[in-house]
C-alpha positions, 0 to 999 in steps of 0.5 A: 499500499501507500508507505512513505518515509516523512519528516518529523514536522509541526505539520505532522503533528498538526494532521495527527493530532486533527485525524484523533480531532475527527473522531470524537466520542471514540479517543480521550484528550491525546495532547501533541507532546504525547504523539510527538514522543510517540514518534520520537521513540517509533511506536506510532506507525502512518499510513499516507494517502494523496499525500496526507496521513489518512490513518495511524496506529500509536503503540507501546512496547512493554518491557514484558512481551506486551505491546499496548495499542492507544489508538488506531485511527484510519480518515472515515473518508478511506476506511473499509479499504484495508487502511486499518489492516496495514496498519495492524500488519505493519504492527505485528511486524514490528511485534515479531521482530522485538520477540513480543509475545502479545498485544492487547487493545482497550475499546469501548463497548458500545463501538462498532469497532468492537468487531473489527478487533475480533475480526483481525484475531483478537479475543475478548479476554474481560470487560472494565465496567464503567461510566463507558464500558470498556472491551479488553483485547488481546491477540497472543503472537508465536 
């Protein structure tokens, strides 16, 4: 698909921030500092389409072998064409190269994206009950 190497810039951070804000109701507040930190630690993969960020996945590799997905998002106009799947596959390759043994993600229980996690081979291992219930998704890596 459309992978390109881009230089870290304020414009790039603004594009990612804009994509996050377009997903109101899905993500809580994510600071630009957090985006910069993830970019600097190479824990954020991007997908470009038409010269702009069309999707991203932000994550953290823990030392205990777990990788936690913080967010994955694709611009609405590009959903359904495999960009999310491509981003997750890039993360899977990175996890295997680093010897990680599982990926964990959390998703509000009321969102249709829970079906996507299941379709991508994740198992719902629990739900955190609260003001907004959160499903915990896990994929063991071999």
